[in-house]
C-alpha positions in Angstrom: 8.6 23.4 3.0 6.6 25.6 5.9 3.0 26.4 5.1 4.1 29.9 5.2 6.0 29.5 2.1 3.5 27.3 0.5 0.8 29.8 0.9 3.1 32.5 -0.6 4.0 30.2 -3.4 0.5 29.2 -3.9 -0.5 32.9 -3.7 2.4 33.9 -6.3 1.4 31.0 -8.7 -2.3 32.2 -8.7 -1.5 35.6 -9.4 0.9 35.0 -11.7 -1.5 32.7 -13.7 -4.1 35.8 -13.5 -1.3 38.2 -14.8 -0.5 35.9 -17.7 -4.2 35.2 -18.7 -5.0 39.0 -18.5 -1.5 40.2 -20.4 -2.5 37.2 -22.9 -6.2 38.2 -23.2 -5.2 42.0 -23.5 -2.9 41.5 -26.3 -5.6 39.5 -28.1 -8.2 42.0 -27.9 -5.7 45.0 -28.5 -4.8 42.9 -31.8 -8.3 42.3 -32.8 -9.2 46.4 -31.8 -6.4 47.3 -34.3 -7.6 44.9 -36.8 -11.0 46.4 -36.6 -10.1 49.9 -36.5 -7.7 49.3 -39.8 -10.8 47.8 -41.2 -12.8 51.0 -40.2 -10.0 53.2 -41.8 -9.8 51.2 -44.9 -13.7 51.6 -45.3 -13.2 55.2 -45.1 -10.4 55.5 -47.6 -12.7 53.3 -49.8 -15.5 55.6 -49.1 -13.2 58.7 -49.9 -12.0 57.1 -52.9 -15.5 56.3 -54.6 -16.5 59.9 -53.3 -13.5 61.4 -55.0 -14.1 59.4 -58.8 -18.0 60.7 -58.4 -17.4 64.0 -57.8 -14.4 64.1 -60.5 -16.6 62.5 -63.1 -19.3 64.8 -62.5 -17.3 67.9 -62.4 -15.5 66.9 -65.7 -18.8 66.0 -67.3 -20.4 69.5 -66.3 -17.2 71.3 -67.2 -18.0 70.7 -70.8 -14.4 70.4 -71.3 -13.4 67.9 -74.1 -11.6 64.9 -73.5 -8.1 65.1 -74.9 -4.4 64.4 -73.7 -4.8 67.5 -71.7 -7.8 66.8 -69.8 -7.6 63.2 -69.4 -5.5 63.8 -66.6 -8.6 65.1 -64.7 -10.8 61.7 -65.3 -11.6 59.9 -62.2 -9.2 56.9 -62.8 -6.1 59.0 -64.1 -6.5 61.6 -61.1 -6.7 58.9 -58.6 -3.9 57.0 -59.7 -1.9 60.1 -59.3 -3.3 61.0 -55.7 -2.4 57.0 -54.9 1.4 57.9 -55.8 1.3 60.9 -53.5 -0.6 59.8 -50.7 2.7 58.0 -49.2 4.5 61.3 -49.2 2.0 62.9 -46.7 1.0 59.8 -44.5 3.2 57.8 -42.3 0.5 54.9 -41.5 2.0 52.8 -44.4 -1.5 52.4 -46.0 -1.1 52.2 -49.9 -4.4 52.2 -52.0 -5.3 52.2 -55.7 -7.7 51.8 -58.2 -7.1 48.9 -60.5 -8.4 46.7 -63.3 -7.5 43.8 -64.9 -8.5 45.8 -68.0 -6.8 49.6 -67.4 -6.3 52.2 -69.6 -3.8 53.7 -67.3 -1.0 51.3 -67.2 -0.3 52.2 -63.4 -3.5 51.1 -62.6 -2.8 47.5 -63.5 -4.1 44.7 -61.1 -0.9 42.6 -59.6 -1.6 39.2 -58.8 -3.3 39.5 -55.0 -5.5 42.2 -57.0 -6.7 39.8 -59.8 -7.3 37.1 -57.4 -9.7 39.9 -55.5 -11.3 41.0 -58.9 -12.0 36.8 -59.8 -13.3 36.8 -56.2 -15.9 39.8 -56.5 -16.8 38.1 -60.2 -17.7 34.7 -58.2 -19.3 36.8 -55.5 -21.3 39.7 -57.5 -23.1 40.4 -53.9 -20.0 41.0 -52.0 -19.3 44.9 -51.4 -16.0 44.2 -49.7 -13.2 41.6 -48.6 -10.3 41.7 -46.0 -7.9 39.1 -46.3 -4.0 38.4 -44.7 -1.5 38.5 -47.2 2.4 37.9 -46.9 4.1 39.1 -50.3 7.0 37.2 -51.7 9.6 39.2 -50.0 8.0 38.1 -46.5 6.4 41.3 -45.6 2.5 41.1 -44.4 -0.2 43.1 -44.6 -3.8 43.3 -44.4 -5.5 43.5 -47.9 -8.8 45.3 -48.3 -10.5 45.3 -51.6 -14.0 46.5 -52.8 -15.4 46.5 -56.1 -15.7 49.7 -58.7 -18.5 48.8 -60.9 -20.1 50.7 -63.9 -22.6 53.6 -63.1 -24.7 55.4 -65.6 -22.1 58.4 -65.9 -19.3 55.8 -66.7 -20.7 54.6 -69.8 -19.8 58.1 -71.5 -16.3 56.9 -71.5 -16.8 53.0 -71.4 -19.9 52.3 -73.2 -19.7 51.2 -77.2 -16.6 53.1 -78.9 -18.6 54.5 -81.2 -20.5 56.6 -78.6 -17.3 57.5 -76.7 -15.8 60.7 -77.1 -13.1 61.1 -80.1 -10.1 61.6 -77.8 -10.9 58.4 -75.6 -12.1 56.3 -78.7 -8.9 57.2 -80.9 -6.7 56.8 -77.9 -8.0 53.5 -76.4 -8.4 50.4 -77.8 -9.8 48.4 -74.8 -12.5 48.9 -71.8 -15.6 49.7 -74.1 -18.7 47.6 -74.2 -19.4 47.9 -70.3 -23.1 48.0 -69.0 -24.4 49.3 -65.8 -23.5 46.9 -63.0 -20.4 45.5 -64.8 -17.2 45.0 -62.7 -14.5 47.7 -63.9 -12.0 46.9 -61.1 -11.1 47.5 -57.6 -10.3 49.9 -54.9 -7.3 48.0 -53.4 -6.2 49.0 -49.9 -2.9 47.4 -48.4 -2.3 48.2 -44.6 1.2 46.8 -43.3 1.2 44.6 -40.5 3.9 45.9 -39.0 2.7 49.5 -38.4 -0.3 47.4 -36.5 2.0 45.5 -34.6 3.9 48.7 -33.3 0.9 50.2 -32.6 -0.5 47.2 -30.2 3.0 46.6 -28.9 3.1 50.3 -27.7 -0.4 49.9 -26.3 0.3 46.3 -24.7 3.3 47.7 -22.8 1.6 50.6 -21.2 -1.1 48.3 -20.1 1.6 45.6 -19.2 3.1 48.0 -16.6 -0.4 49.0 -14.9 -1.2 45.4 -14.7 2.0 44.6 -12.8 1.8 47.3 -10.4 -2.1 46.5 -9.9 -1.4 42.6 -9.5 1.3 43.2 -7.3 -0.7 45.3 -4.9 -3.2 42.6 -5.2 -0.5 40.0 -4.3 0.9 41.8 -1.2 -2.8 42.8 -0.2 -3.8 39.0 -0.3 -0.9 38.0 1.4 -1.2 40.6 4.3 -4.8 39.2 4.6 -3.9 35.3 4.4 -1.4 36.2 6.8 -3.5 37.7 9.4 -6.6 35.6 8.6 -4.7 32.0 8.4 -1.0 32.2 8.4 -0.4 33.7 12.1 -3.4 31.7 13.8 -2.1 28.7 12.2 1.5 29.5 13.5 -0.3 29.9 16.9 -1.7 26.3 16.6 1.6 24.7 15.5 3.4 26.4 18.5 0.8 24.9 20.8 0.8 21.5 19.1 4.7 21.8 19.6 4.1 22.5 23.4 1.7 19.5 23.8 4.0 17.4 22.0 6.4 18.3 24.9 4.1 17.3 27.7 2.4 20.8 28.5 -1.2 19.3 28.3 -2.3 22.3 30.0 -2.2 24.4 26.8 -5.5 25.8 25.4 -5.8 27.7 21.7 -9.5 28.3 21.5 -10.7 31.6 20.6 -13.8 33.3 19.9 -15.6 33.0 16.1 -16.9 30.2 14.3 -14.8 29.8 11.0 -12.9 26.6 10.2 -9.7 27.8 12.3 -11.8 28.5 15.3 -13.5 25.3 14.9 -10.0 23.6 14.7 -8.7 25.8 17.5 -11.7 24.1 19.5 -10.8 20.5 17.8 -7.0 21.2 19.4 -8.3 22.1 23.2 -10.8 18.8 23.0 -7.5 16.6 21.7 -5.3 18.2 24.2 -7.9 16.9 27.2 -7.8 13.6 25.2 -4.2 13.3 24.9 -3.9 14.3 28.6 -6.4 11.3 29.5 -4.7 9.0 27.0 -1.3 9.8 28.7 -2.4 9.1 31.9 -4.2 5.7 30.5 -1.1 4.9 29.0 1.1 5.4 31.9 -1.3 3.0 33.7 -1.3 0.6 30.7 2.7 0.5 30.6 2.9 -0.6 33.8 -0.4 -2.8 34.6 -1.5 -5.9 32.7 -5.1 -4.9 31.2 -6.9 -8.1 32.0 -6.1 -8.7 35.6 -4.7 -5.4 36.7 -1.9 -6.4 38.1 1.8 -5.0 37.6 3.5 -5.9 34.3 6.8 -7.0 33.4 7.9 -3.6 33.2 6.6 -2.4 36.5 8.4 -5.5 38.0 11.6 -4.5 36.8 11.8 -1.5 38.3 10.4 -2.7 41.3 12.9 -5.6 41.2 15.7 -2.9 41.0 14.4 -1.1 44.1 14.3 -4.6 46.0 17.7 -5.1 44.9 19.1 -1.9 46.3 17.1 -2.0 49.4 18.8 -5.6 49.9 22.0 -4.5 49.5 21.8 -1.9 52.1 19.8 -4.0 54.6 21.9 -7.1 53.8 18.8 -9.2 53.6 17.7 -11.9 50.4 14.6 -11.5 49.0 13.3 -13.8 46.1 11.6 -14.0 42.6 9.2 -16.7 41.8 8.0 -17.6 38.1 4.8 -19.4 38.1 3.6 -20.8 34.6 0.4 -22.8 34.4 0.9 -26.3 32.8 -0.8 -27.1 29.6 -2.4 -24.0 29.6 -2.9 -23.2 25.9 -4.8 -27.0 25.3 -7.0 -26.1 27.8 -7.2 -22.5 26.0 -7.9 -24.0 22.6 -10.7 -26.5 24.0 -12.7 -23.9 26.3 -12.0 -20.9 24.2 -10.4 -17.3 24.8 -12.9 -15.9 27.3 -12.8 -18.7 29.8 -9.1 -18.5 29.5 -9.1 -15.2 30.4 -11.4 -15.5 33.2 -9.3 -18.0 34.5 -6.5 -15.9 34.3 -8.0 -13.5 36.2 -8.9 -15.8 38.9 -5.8 -17.0 39.1 -4.3 -13.7 39.9 -6.7 -13.1 42.5 -6.0 -16.2 44.4 -2.0 -15.7 43.7 -2.5 -12.0 45.2 -4.1 -13.8 48.4 -0.9 -15.1 49.3 1.3 -12.1 49.6 2.8 -10.4 52.5 2.5 -6.4 52.5 5.6 -5.3 50.7 5.4 -8.1 48.0 5.0 -7.8 44.4 2.6 -9.9 42.1 2.7 -9.3 38.5 1.4 -10.8 35.2 4.6 -11.5 33.0 2.2 -12.5 29.8 0.0 -15.3 28.5 0.0 -17.6 31.5 3.1 -16.7 33.3 3.0 -14.7 36.8 5.8 -13.7 38.9 5.7 -12.9 42.7 8.6 -11.0 44.3 9.2 -11.5 47.8 11.0 -8.8 49.6 13.3 -9.3 53.0 12.9 -12.8 53.5 16.0 -13.2 55.7 19.7 -12.1 55.9 20.6 -15.7 55.7 20.6 -17.5 52.4 19.5 -20.8 53.6 16.4 -19.3 55.7 15.5 -17.1 52.7 15.5 -20.0 50.5 13.2 -22.2 52.9 10.8 -19.2 52.9 10.4 -18.7 49.0 10.1 -22.4 48.6 7.3 -22.3 51.3 5.5 -19.8 49.4 5.9 -22.1 46.1 4.6 -24.9 48.2 1.7 -22.5 49.1 1.1 -21.7 45.4 1.0 -25.6 44.4 -1.6 -26.3 47.3 -4.0 -23.1 46.3 -4.1 -24.5 42.6 -5.2 -28.1 43.7 -8.5 -26.3 44.8 -10.7 -26.2 41.8 -11.7 -22.7 40.0 -15.5 -22.4 39.8 -16.1 -20.6 36.2 -19.2 -19.6 34.4 -21.4 -22.1 34.0 -20.4 -23.8 37.3 -17.5 -25.6 35.4 -14.6 -26.8 37.8 -11.2 -26.4 36.6 -8.0 -27.7 38.9 -4.7 -26.3 37.6 -1.1 -27.2 37.8 2.0 -24.9 37.7 5.5 -25.0 37.1 7.5 -22.6 39.5 11.3 -21.2 39.2 12.9 -19.6 41.8 15.7 -17.9 42.6 17.2 -15.3 45.2 17.4 -12.1 44.9 20.3 -10.7 45.3 22.2 -13.8 44.8 25.9 -12.8 44.8 27.5 -10.2 42.7 26.0 -7.3 41.3 22.5 -8.7 40.2 20.3 -6.6 38.0 16.7 -7.3 37.4 17.3 -8.9 34.1 19.9 -11.2 35.6 17.6 -12.2 38.2 14.8 -13.0 35.5 16.7 -14.6 33.5 17.7 -17.0 36.4 14.1 -17.5 37.9 13.2 -18.3 33.7 15.9 -20.9 34.0 14.8 -22.5 36.8 11.2 -22.0 35.4 12.3 -24.2 32.2 13.9 -26.9 34.4 11.0 -27.4 36.1 8.7 -27.7 33.1 11.0 -30.0 31.7 10.9 -32.3 34.7 7.3 -32.7 33.5 5.5 -29.9 35.4 3.7 -29.4 38.8 7.2 -29.0 40.0 9.4 -26.1 41.6 13.1 -25.6 40.9 15.5 -23.7 42.6 18.0 -21.9 40.2 21.2 -23.7 40.8 24.8 -23.0 39.3 24.9 -24.6 36.0 21.2 -24.0 34.9 22.7 -20.8 33.3 25.0 -23.2 30.8 21.9 -25.0 30.2 19.8 -21.7 29.1 22.9 -20.7 27.1 22.9 -24.0 25.3 19.5 -23.7 24.2 19.9 -20.1 23.0 23.2 -21.4 20.9 20.9 -24.4 19.8 18.2 -21.8 18.7 20.9 -19.6 17.1 22.7 -22.3 15.1 19.3 -23.7 14.1 18.5 -20.4 12.5 21.6 -20.8 10.1 21.0 -24.6 9.4 17.9 -24.1 8.0 19.3 -21.8 5.2 22.8 -23.0 5.3 22.3 -26.6 3.9 22.8 -28.5 7.1 18.8 -30.2 7.3 18.4 -33.6 5.8 15.2 -34.9 4.6 14.3 -38.6 6.3 11.5 -41.3 5.2 10.1 -43.7 7.1 7.7 -46.3 4.9 4.2 -46.6 5.1 3.4 -50.0 4.0 -0.1 -52.0 3.3 -1.2 -55.3 5.1 0.8 -57.3 2.6 4.0 -55.2 3.7 4.3 -53.6 0.5 5.2 -49.9 0.2 2.7 -47.5 -0.4 4.3 -44.4 0.7 6.2 -42.3 3.4 6.2 -40.1 6.3 8.5 -36.8 5.6 10.8 -36.3 8.6 14.1 -34.3 9.4 17.6 -34.5 10.8 20.2 -31.8 11.5 23.5 -32.9 10.2 25.3 -30.7 12.8 28.9 -29.6 11.4 30.4 -30.3 15.0 27.9 -32.8 16.6 27.1 -34.9 13.7 23.3 -36.3 12.9 21.1 -34.7 15.6 17.3 -36.4 16.1 14.2 -34.2 15.9 14.1 -34.4 20.0 17.2 -32.1 20.0 16.0 -29.2 18.0 12.1 -29.4 17.4 10.8 -28.4 21.1 13.4 -25.2 20.6 11.9 -24.6 16.8 8.6 -24.8 18.4 9.2 -21.9 21.2 11.2 -19.8 19.1 8.9 -19.8 15.8 11.6 -21.2 13.9 9.2 -24.3 13.1 7.4 -22.0 10.7 10.8 -21.9 8.4 11.8 -25.5 9.4 8.4 -26.7 8.1 8.7 -24.7 5.3 12.2 -26.5 4.3 10.7 -29.8 4.8 7.4 -29.4 2.4 9.7 -28.1 0.0 12.1 -30.9 -0.1 9.4 -33.1 -0.1 7.4 -31.8 -3.2 10.7 -31.4 -5.1 11.2 -35.2 -4.1 8.0 -36.5 -5.5 7.8 -34.1 -8.5 11.4 -35.9 -9.2 10.5 -39.3 -9.2 7.2 -38.3 -10.9 9.1 -37.4 -13.8 11.2 -40.7 -13.3 8.1 -42.8 -13.6 8.4 -43.8 -10.0 5.5 -41.6 -8.4 4.7 -42.3 -4.7 3.0 -40.5 -1.8 4.4 -38.6 1.2 2.9 -37.1 4.5 4.4 -34.1 5.8 3.5 -32.9 9.3 2.5 -29.3 9.6 2.8 -27.4 12.9 -0.3 -25.4 14.3 1.6 -22.4 14.5 2.8 -23.3 10.4 -0.9 -23.8 9.4 -2.4 -20.6 11.3 -0.2 -18.3 9.5 -2.5 -15.9 7.1 -0.4 -16.8 4.0 -0.4 -20.9 4.7 -2.9 -21.6 1.4 -1.1 -19.6 -0.7 2.3 -20.5 0.5 1.5 -24.6 -0.2 0.2 -23.3 -3.5 3.5 -21.6 -4.5 5.3 -24.8 -3.2 3.7 -27.2 -5.1 3.9 -24.5 -8.0 7.5 -24.2 -7.9 8.4 -27.9 -7.4 5.8 -29.3 -10.2 4.6 -32.1 -7.3 1.3 -33.4 -8.0 -1.1 -32.4 -5.2 -2.7 -35.8 -5.2 0.3 -37.6 -4.0 0.8 -35.0 -0.7 -0.9 -35.6 2.5 -0.6 -32.7 4.9 -0.7 -34.0 8.9 -2.2 -31.8 11.4 -2.9 -32.5 15.1 -6.3 -32.6 16.6 -5.4 -29.2 18.8 -5.1 -27.5 16.0 -9.1 -27.8 14.9 -10.4 -26.9 18.1 -9.6 -23.0 18.1 -11.4 -21.2 14.8 -12.9 -24.2 13.5 -14.1 -22.0 10.5 -11.0 -21.1 9.6 -9.1 -24.4 9.9 -12.6 -25.7 7.5 -11.7 -23.0 5.1 -8.1 -23.7 4.6 -8.6 -27.1 4.3 -10.9 -26.9 1.7 -9.0 -24.6 -0.4 -6.4 -27.5 -0.7 -8.5 -30.4 -1.0 -9.6 -28.8 -4.0 -6.6 -29.1 -5.8 -6.1 -32.7 -4.6 -4.1 -32.3 -1.2 -5.0 -34.9 1.2 -5.5 -34.2 5.0 -4.6 -36.5 8.0 -5.4 -36.3 11.8 -1.9 -36.9 13.2 -1.7 -38.6 16.8 -5.4 -39.2 16.7 -7.0 -40.0 20.3 -4.7 -37.8 22.4 -6.3 -33.9 22.2 -9.8 -32.5 22.9 -11.2 -33.2 19.6 -15.0 -34.5 19.1 -17.0 -36.2 16.8 -18.7 -32.8 16.0 -15.6 -31.2 15.0 -14.2 -34.0 13.2 -17.1 -34.7 10.8 -17.0 -30.9 9.7 -13.4 -31.4 8.5 -12.6 -32.4 4.6 -10.0 -35.2 5.9 -9.3 -38.3 4.1 -7.1 -40.3 7.1 -6.7 -40.5 11.0 -3.3 -41.7 12.3 -3.4 -43.4 15.6 -1.2 -42.7 18.0 1.6 -45.1 19.3 1.1 -44.8 22.6 -2.4 -46.7 21.7 -0.7 -49.1 19.7 2.2 -50.3 21.9 -0.2 -52.0 24.6 -3.2 -52.5 22.5 -2.6 -56.4 22.4 -2.7 -56.9 26.0 -4.3 -53.6 27.4 -8.0 -53.4 27.3 -8.1 -49.9 27.9 -5.7 -49.2 24.8 -7.8 -51.8 22.9 -11.0 -50.2 23.5 -9.5 -46.7 22.0 -8.0 -48.4 19.4 -11.2 -50.0 18.0 -13.2 -47.0 18.6 -10.9 -45.2 16.3 -11.2 -47.7 13.6 -15.1 -47.8 14.1 -15.2 -43.8 13.7 -12.8 -44.3 10.6 -15.2 -46.6 9.4 -18.1 -44.8 9.3 -16.6 -41.7 8.1 -14.7 -43.7 5.2 -11.5 -42.4 6.2 -8.1 -44.4 6.1 -6.3 -45.3 8.8 -2.5 -45.4 9.5 -1.0 -46.9 12.9 1.8 -45.4 14.0 4.4 -46.8 16.0 4.0 -50.8 15.1 7.3 -52.4 16.1 6.3 -56.0 16.7 4.4 -58.9 14.8 2.1 -59.1 17.7 1.0 -55.4 17.2 0.9 -55.9 13.5 -1.3 -59.2 13.7 -3.7 -57.8 16.6 -4.4 -54.6 13.8 -5.1 -57.1 10.7 -7.6 -59.1 12.4 -9.3 -55.8 13.1 -9.3 -53.9 9.7 -7.4 -53.2 6.6 -5.1 -50.3 7.5 -1.8 -49.0 6.5 1.1 -49.4 8.9 4.4 -47.5 10.0 6.7 -48.3 12.5 9.9 -49.8 13.0 8.7 -53.5 12.2 8.7 -52.3 8.6 11.3 -49.9 8.8 13.4 -47.1 10.0 13.8 -43.8 9.1 16.1 -43.6 6.3 17.7 -40.7 4.4 15.9 -39.9 1.2 18.5 -41.3 -1.3 18.3 -44.9 0.5 14.5 -44.9 1.0 14.4 -44.2 -2.7 16.9 -46.9 -3.7 14.5 -49.4 -2.0 11.3 -47.8 -3.6 13.0 -48.2 -6.9 13.8 -51.8 -6.4 10.3 -52.5 -5.6 7.4 -52.4 -3.4 8.5 -55.2 -1.3 12.0 -54.2 -1.1 
């Protein structure tokens, strides 16, 4: 609903409410006024009746007329009874009045039940001079009942004193209504005012007032509406139109107007916003095409320039090349030294790579630690162009050998993996196709160990497609029941099983049972490692809970990837898995790597502490291969260190590896940490470790990873099985 309609509707509702309140109030006031007027009329009639009684009484007494059957009609009670009977014929008010008594001499003046009630009330309230009540008769007719007392005065005693003193005509004719004293209640004046007459009067008056009110409020509604239209709606509509033009890209529109009211202030704010939007749009245009950290072109701008370069190369029949440069192990360095130093290094690297460009070439930052170099017009011959591209790659490698000097005079030397492809390279190349080929070559260079240059060759595309297919199939496998839990035993120095490490295998429907090396790396790159790790932990906890219920509890170690640990809901997720499975947290050990704790130590400690409070244990996996230090280590609530197998394999014969192993054991001893030695495959290795410390062993010497079902059978057979 538009604002105009909303304002008119709100105004209509407001005026409607005002009209309703006014009409209701008016009717109430008219009803009250009519009631008060009726009460005043009743008082007037009462005053008239009492005056008639006194005048009749006085005139009768002064006349000297005897009281007999002929003259008794002139007595006040009789005369007023006749007047009350005649009154309705002369008045259309509907008002009825009578003199009534509970002991009348005239039968016409006998009180009914409402009047008897009033008489009783006046006797109970001798000081009262009048009473007004709402009465509803048995036939449903409602009326206002006004009553006032008639009390004995001195002239009344002539007929209502003692019977002996009464005139003979009275004494002989009547047996009742004697022996009154001055002030006694003789009866009441009873006046009935029909409420139907009052309502007719109120309705007629109310209808007239209603018509006037409707006209007045209609004028008010139209007047206020017109005023709001001029003061608000028309001006807001102008602002809306200007906003639409601004949204369409007309940044020159301005709506400021003289004045200081809120809409004028809003118009001024609109103009300031238009100026800010214009500046912001210009900034966004730059941000959409340039990397904010290095100031280099970003991926979007590179793709635009790549499309132009492809078109130009086709017209000129020349070859260009695209190089993707990815810094080796940059993430590890970034975690170890911090993001600020990592950013500084990227800026310095961008500057150094830019110095290698020719006029017309483009250097772009693709994201994170990856850069792209677009070389145009290398040569018309494919081989010569390829040699030129490879020469640039060699310059990049050579340039990176020179150390980067950063803040604090720290020197850092980098290596990089480079993927190269020609553009165009046959067919109708597109920017996306060229980038895909270069990325495929880059992956090949990194898989070769880094510090390599790989040139795209036919067949690499199939390799990339295969990786994509594995990722897609793995995504389905996680939820499709194709994963299998494997357990590798952990034994004490006597060879007795004390627990196991949980591992995962993929039962591929076509390629059979796949080892972790076939899919873990892809899972890490695609973020599927989070879902994969979730499955392993859930299965491990289910298995532990199952065996605990059966009376055969055991400990399981589960690997947690850094990506998984850094999830904001990691702690609550682990708690939910434990609660859902019913597993004992004290039987669970979570294995994390050293590199995890270097970045954001506070967050890592907080998460670990919350889980250790539940009973969960933590182990540092592959200890000795990362960047951790004792300063980090002593802050962590860990229970265990796992010595990486690369140190175990040659430790009996290699002094360097032996020194590392002995150092780790010393650190563990002083920090009261348990130690697990991974990759123990020979008796020589086991014997070497036994002489150093009492530790836990894991490796092929004591058992290869088995399916969970097979491992459980051996566990149930006894610790030495």
